[in-house]
N, C-alpha and C positions, 0 to 999 in steps of 0.2 A: 610523074608517071601516071598515065591514064589507067585507072583500075575500073573494070566493068563488071567483073564477076565477084560475087560475095566471097570473102575470105574469113575463115574461122581458125583460131588457134586453139589447139588442145594442149594445155600445159600440164605436164605430169609432176605432181608433188606428193606421190604416194609411196615413194621408195623408203626402205628402212635404213639404208646407208650403213651397213654392217662394217664396211672397211674403214669408216671414219673413226671407229673406236671412241664414240661419244654417246652420251645419254640423250643428246639432242639430235634429232634427225637433220641430215645435211642441208635440206632445203630451208631449215629454220635457223641455222647457224648465222651469226651476225658478221656482216662485212661492213665496216665503217658505220656501225649502229643500225644497219638495216638487214633483215634476213635475206639470205641468198635468193629466195624465190622472188623477192621484191624486184630485183634487177631484170629478170626475165619478163615478168609481168609488165614492168615499166616500158620495156622495149616494144612490146606488142601494143600497149596502151597508146604510145606515142606514134605508132606506125599507121599504115593504110589498112591494116587488118580491122575488120568490122566488129568482130565478136571474139570473146575468149571463154572457153570452157575450162575450168580449173578442176583437175582430178586430184583428190587428196586421200589420205589414209583413212582407215575405218575409224569412225567416231570423231573426225576432225573437221567436219563441215562447218559447224557453228563457230569453232575457234578461228578457222581461216576466214570466214565471213567477217567476223568482228575485228580480228587482229591483223589481217592482211588486206582484204578487199575493201572494207569500209574505212579502215584506218588510213590507208594510202589513196583512197578515192579512185580505185580502179573501176571506172564506170563501164568499161567494155566487158567486164566479167558478167555474163548473162546467166551462168549456171555453175554451181559447185557440186560435183558428184563424187561419190566414194569410189576408190579404186578396187582392184581385186588382188588375188594371190600373186600373180605374176605380172610383169610389166604389160604384156599383151592383153591381159584381162582389163587392166586399167585403161589402156588405149581403147579397147572395145567399148567400155562404159562411156568414155568421152565421146566416141563417135555416135553412140545411140542418142546423145543429147543434141546433136546437130539436126536442125530442120532445114529442108530444102537442099538445093545443089550448090555448086561452087567449088572452092578449094579449101583444103584443110592443111594447116601447118602443125605437125605434131612435134612438140618440143619438150626436152627435159628441163624441168624447173631448176635443176642443179647446174644449168649452163647460163651463167649470168651475163655473158658478154656477147650475146647475139645483137646484131646491129641492123639498122635500116638498110644499109647496103647489102647485107647478106640476104635479108628478106626480099629485097627487090630483085636480086639475081635469081633467087629461087622462084619467085612469082613469074618472071619472064620464062624460065625453063619449064615450069609446070604447064604453062599455057600451050607450049609446043609439044611436050612429051607426055603430059598427064601424070607423070611420076618422076620425082627427082629428090635427091638427098644432098645435103651440104657435107662437104668434107675437104680434106687437104692431102696432097701427096705426102707420103711418109718421108722423113729425113734420114731415118736409120735403115740399115740393111735388115731385112726380115728373114728369119729362119723358120721353116716348117719342121717340127720335131715329132719324134715317135713317142710311144707311151712311156719310154724310159728317158725322155729328154735328150735324145741324141738327134743331131741335125740330119734331116732327110733330104730336103731340097732348099734352095735359095731362090725365091721368085725375083723376077726382074723388078727392081725398085721403081722403075718408071711406070709400072702398071699397078702399083699398090697404093691405095689411099687409106687414110684413117677417116672413118665415117663419124660425122657429128649430127647434130640436129639444128634447125628443124628439118624434118623429112616431109615432103609436100606432095599431095596427090589430089586428084579430083575427089570430091566427097563420095561420089558413086563408086569409084574404083576402090577407095579405102574401105568403105562399108562392105562391099562385096567380098574383098579379100579377108577381112576379119570375121565376117559371118561364116565363111568357108573354113577358116582356121578353127573356130570354136567347134565346128562339126567334126573336123578331122584331128582335133587336138590329141586324143589318145593314140590314134594311129601314127601320128608323127613321133610321139614319144617312144613308141615301140620300135620305130625305125632309127631311133637315136638322133633325130633331128631336133635341135634346140633353137627356138626362135629368139634372136638377139636384137633385132631391130625391125622397124616397120617395112623397110625396103625388102627384107627377107620374106616377109609375109606376102607381099605383092609378087615377088620373084617366084617363090615356091608354090604358092597356091593358085596363082593366075598366069604364071609364066610371062608376066608383063615386064618389058625392059625398063630399067630405072636409070635416069641420067644423073651423073655426078656433077655437082655445082661447087665452085670454089667458095669456101667459108672463110675461116681465119684461124691462124695458129693460136690466137688469143681466145678463141671460142671453146674454152676448156670446160670439162665437166668436173664439178667439185666431188671428188670421190674419196680422197685420203687427206689426212691432216696437212700434208705438204702442199696440197692444192690450195688450201686456205691462204698460205703465205704467198703463193704465186698470185692469187686473185687480189690480195691486198696490194701487191706491187703494181698490178695492172690498173687498179683504181687510182693509185697515186699518180 
C-alpha cells in the first residue's frame, strides 16, 4: 500500500475499567504474560502508521514509559500524555500532541486485536471520506427500550452496526471537532447528549458524515472478566 500522508495513532490507556472488577486497570491486565495495551501498541508499531501518541491515566506517564514503551521497544511512541476525566477529554489531550496534518487513528488500548488489514481498510476509507470508523454488522436483534425497559421499537438489523476502534479522521477535522466539543461541553450535558465515541463528536459538532468500515468480530474491547477468557482463546 502506498502511504503518502502522515498517520498518527492516538492510543487510549487512561480508562478506569470499573466493570472489570479488578484492582488492576484493564489495559494492564496480562494476556499470555504481556499487558493488554502491549498488543494494541504492537499492531501500530508494526504497521504503516508513522507515530503513536499514548494517553495514560493521571500519574502514570513514568510507569508507562518504563514498563511499556521502553521495555517492549515501542520506538514509534513519540509522546506519552495524561488523559482527562472523560474519554473525550483524553482524546482531546492526545490530539493536542499531534503536530502537522495527516490522519489520526484513535484507538482504545483495551482492543488488543486490531490488525494491519483493519488499519489498511480504514486508511483507504479516510482518504476518500475524511472520517471513518471501524465496526461490524450486529448478529443479534436489537431492541430500543423505554425508561422501564419495555421494548419500544426494533430497528432493521441490516442497518445496525456495532462500532469499534480505530476511528480515523483527518487531523484537521478531529481537532476542529474536539475543540468545539470542549467549548460546548456544558451545553451538550444540559441537553442530555452524552458523547460515547469519536464519530459522534464529528457527527454532532460538525455534522460531518462518517463512513463505516468493516473491522472484525475478533476486534473486541476488554471490558469484563469474561472478555479476558475470550481474548486468551483468540491468542491461542
